[in-house]
N, C-alpha and C positions, 0 to 999 in steps of 0.2 A: 539408439541414438534419438533423440527428442525435435521434433520438428519446430523451428521459432513458432511464435504466434504473434511477437512485437519485435522490432528491429527499429534502432536508430543508426543512421548511419550521417555520420561527420554533422553533428547538429549543434548550431550554434543559438544561443539566446542570449538578449540582450535587455538587461533593464534600467529603462533611462538612459544616463550616459554609461552604464556600466558593463563591460561583456563577464557574464557570468558563466555561461557554457562556451569551452572551445574544442568544439568537435569531438560531440561524442558517440562513440559507435559502442551499441550494447544489442545483446541479443538476448531475450526472454523466450525460454523453452516451453511448449505447450507442457501442464499438465504439473508442470514443475512451480516450488517456491524459489523466486531469487531475490538472495537480501542485496540491497543498496547501500554499503556500509562507507564509512567514511569520518573523516575529524568534523566539526562543524563548520559549516561556511564552505564545506568543498562544491556544494552544489547540488546534492541529493533532494532537496524540497524543490528547487528549479527543475530539475531532470522531470520529476513527475507531472509538477504543473505544465511543462512546456507539451509532454506526453496528451494530457489533459485540454488542451488549448487554450488555459488559462495566459499563460505567456507564448506565444506565438514564436516558431524559431525564425530566425532571420535567414537562416541557412541549413541546409540539409535533409534529410526526409526520413520521415515516421511512417512505418508500413505497421498497418494491424490486421492479421487473417487474410493477409493477401493483397489487401487495398490500402493506398496512401491515407493517412489522414492529417498531414502536414497543413495549417492553416485552416482548418475546419473550426468551426465554433465549439465550444464545449457541449450545448445540447446535441450536437449531431455527434460528436464523440461519444458521448454516454448512449445514447440509441444505438451504436453500432455494438454496443455490449462491454463498455468497461465502466466498470463502478470504483469511486473514489473516495476514499477516506482521508479528507486533508486533516494539516497537524493542529489546525483552529477546530477540528470535530466537524462544522458545518452543519450545524443542526439549528431546526425555529423554536427558540427558548419561548416563545408565548401559543406555540402548538402543544397540543397533546403529542405523548408517544403514540399514540394509533395513527394521529395527522401527521405524522413526520414518516412514518412508515408508508402510510398510502402513498404521500406525494411521491415517496421513493419508488415505488412500482410504477414502473413509465409503460409497461407494457400491457396494461389492464388490472383488475383485482388481486389481491394475493392469495395463493393458493392458500388450502387450511395444513398443505404437508410443511411447506415452506414456513409458515406463520407457528407451528409446532416444534419445527427446528431451532426458529430464533428463540421461542420462549425455554427449551431445553438448554441451549446454550446460555442463555441469558434470563435467569428467572426473573431477576427485578424487573425487567422490562413488562412481564405480565401482571406483577404487584401492581406497578405504576402505570397501567395502560391508559387511565383517563386522564393521568396529572400532566401539568406544562412540564415542558421538557425541561425548562429552567428551572425548576424545582428540584432536579435530580442533583446528586452528588458529582463529582468529577468523574468517579469512574463509571457510574452510571450513563451519564452523558457520553463517554466515551465507548462505551457497551452499542449506545443508540445509533451512533455513527457509524460502527459497523454493521449492526442490522441493516441500518438506513442503505450501505453498498450491497449487502450479500442478501438481502429482498426478495430480490430476483437473483437466479442463475444468470451469469454473465461469463463472457469468455476471459475476461481479465479483471483483477482487482487490486487498484493502485492503493496501499496503506501506508500512509506517511507518520510515522513513530505512534505507535497506538500505544506504547507502556509508557510513554512520558510524564512524568511527575502522579504517577501512581502507585497505589499499596500493593505490594507483594500480593497478596492474595487475589485483588482485583488482577493484577499480571496474571496470576494461574489460570485464572476463570477465562480469560482473555486468550489464553495459550489453547487451553483446552479446546475452545471454539475455533482458532484458527486451524490446529490439527483436525479436528472432523471436517473441515473445509477442507483441506488438504486432501485426506483421505477419500474426499468427495471426488478426485480431479481436478481441483478448481487449479488454477495458474494464476500466481499472487507476484508482485513487483511491491517490495517490502522494504522502508527505509526502517531502521532501526538503532538505537545506540547500546540497546541493552543485549550484548555480546552472549550471555547465556541462553538469551531468547532467541538470538540470531542465529545459534548454533544450534537450538534445540528443534526449528522451523526451517530451517533453508534446506536447501538442494545445490543450488549455485548461489556464487557470491560474484557480485562485482565490487571495488575499492575503486571511492573517487578522491582526487586530490585538486584543488585549483580547477575546478569544472573540466576535469579531464578524467574517463576512466584508466588506471593506473596498473590494477590487475582483476583478471575475471580467471574463477577455475570452480573447482566442489566445494562445497562450504565444509565438508570433512576437512579438505586438506589443508583449508584457513584455520581449522579448528584445531587442528592437530598441530600446529606449528608455532610455538610461542615466540619464534624469533621473528618468523613472518609476519605476525601479528604488529609486532613491536616497530617493525620495521616501515609496515604501511600505514599503520594506524594509532601507532605511540601508546598500543597497550601491553601491559605489563602484567600478565595472568598467567596460572599453571594450565597447560591445554587437555587437561584431564576431559 
C-alpha cells in the first residue's frame, strides 16, 4: 500500500462567477503515476492549477507531504517540492534553453548528473542549448517545459497534457523520458487525453466529470474495460 503524498479534500474552486470544482476528493500515492482523465471541460486543468495555487480554492483542504498548502502563493508551493508543466508550457521565449533551465533550478546550480539525464532524455535541448526558446519547434518547447519541471528532483510533478498537438515521434520521446522518471521513483499527477499514453504510464487513474471525481482505481483496470471507458469518458476503443 502506497502512502499518499498529496490529498485534496472537499476542494471547491471558482473562476470569476463560475463554480468549476465541486468538492474534489483525490489522493495521489507517493512513487506512483496518477492519471487525471475526463472529457474536455471536466475540470482537470483547474484541479492542477488549484493545487499549484494559481487559482486558490474557495473551500476544502489540500495537503502535500503532510502539510496544508491551501491558499499559499505558487512560489511557496513550488519551493515545497512541486514541479508544474502547464498546458501552455510556461517557458520564457526570449531566454535561451540554458537560461530557462537555470531559472527553473530554484534550489541552486544544476547538477551535472541531472543535466546529463535531461540531455539523454531530450537530446534536442543540448543541440539548441544557446538558442532562444522561442525559436524551438512545438515539440522541442514541450520538451523544455518538462525539463524545467524535472531539472531538480521534486516530491511531485504536475503535468498538464504533455502530448497535446505533438507528432507521434515527439510523443514517443516524451513517453520514454516520463517512464525513466517513473522508474526513478517520481510521483506524477498527469492530465492526458491520449489514452494510449495514459495506459502506458499510469499506475492509478481518477476520472473527472463536471468538476467532480466520478471514478478512481487502478489504471490497468480502466485500460482493460472498454465498457467502463465508454461509460466514464465516451471512449470507443479496444481494451488491448
